[in-house]
C-alpha positions in Angstrom: 49.4 59.6 72.3 47.5 56.8 70.6 49.0 54.9 67.7 45.6 54.0 66.3 44.6 55.5 62.9 42.2 54.7 60.1 42.9 54.9 56.4 40.1 56.3 54.4 40.4 54.5 51.0 38.5 57.2 49.2 40.8 59.9 50.5 43.9 57.8 49.5 42.4 57.5 46.0 41.9 61.2 45.8 45.5 61.8 46.9 46.7 59.2 44.4 44.7 61.0 41.7 46.2 64.3 42.7 49.7 62.9 42.4 48.8 61.5 39.0 47.5 64.9 37.9 50.7 66.6 39.1 52.8 64.0 37.3 51.0 64.6 34.1 51.2 68.4 34.5 54.9 68.3 35.3 55.6 66.0 32.3 53.7 68.4 30.0 55.7 71.3 31.4 58.9 69.4 30.8 58.0 68.7 27.2 57.2 72.4 26.7 60.4 73.4 28.4 62.4 71.1 26.2 60.8 72.5 23.1 61.8 76.0 24.2 65.3 75.2 25.3 66.7 73.0 22.6 70.2 73.8 21.4 68.9 75.8 18.4 66.8 78.0 20.7 69.7 78.7 23.1 72.1 79.4 20.2 69.6 81.9 18.8 69.5 83.6 22.2 73.3 83.8 22.6 74.2 84.1 18.9 77.0 82.3 17.3 79.9 84.5 18.4 83.0 82.6 19.2 83.2 84.0 22.7 79.7 83.0 23.5 80.2 79.3 22.7 81.3 78.4 26.2 78.3 80.1 27.8 76.0 78.6 25.2 77.3 75.1 25.9 76.8 75.6 29.6 73.2 76.7 29.1 72.4 73.8 26.8 73.9 71.3 29.3 72.0 72.9 32.2 68.7 72.9 30.3 69.1 69.2 29.3 70.0 68.2 32.8 67.0 70.1 34.2 64.7 68.4 31.8 66.0 65.0 32.8 65.6 65.6 36.5 62.2 67.1 36.2 61.1 64.2 34.0 62.3 61.8 36.8 60.4 63.8 39.3 57.2 63.5 37.2 57.7 59.7 37.0 58.2 59.5 40.8 55.0 61.5 41.3 53.2 59.0 39.0 54.6 56.1 41.0 53.5 57.6 44.3 50.0 58.1 42.9 49.8 54.6 41.7 51.0 53.2 45.0 48.5 55.3 46.9 45.7 54.0 44.7 46.8 50.4 45.2 47.0 51.0 48.9 43.5 52.4 48.8 42.2 49.3 47.0 43.9 47.0 49.4 42.6 48.9 52.4 39.1 48.8 51.1 39.3 45.1 50.5 40.7 44.5 54.0 37.9 46.6 55.5 35.3 44.6 53.5 36.8 41.4 54.7 36.8 42.5 58.3 33.2 43.7 58.1 32.2 40.3 56.7 33.9 38.6 59.7 31.9 40.8 62.1 28.7 40.0 60.3 29.5 36.3 60.6 30.1 35.9 56.9 33.1 34.6 55.1 36.1 33.4 57.1 
């Protein structure tokens, strides 16, 4: 098995853009989720009966924690996308430099 491989900068850029798009979509979904699962919405769903307060509090806490974690995931997707695009730019620059060396250009 050969360890040689070639990075296609354009494909890395596409992948980086895809991660950026997914990050944006997920962040939008999280904002929508937060708008629909705020404490007042959950209280409306369970009512204000004394016996439902414990369940209501658990759902509010769960919804808030889910929003935080999904928001973190969206930020990680965005960071991965940015890193892929930087890598693509660096790879393209390295390829150009190497091509110039083969042509007898810059050193």
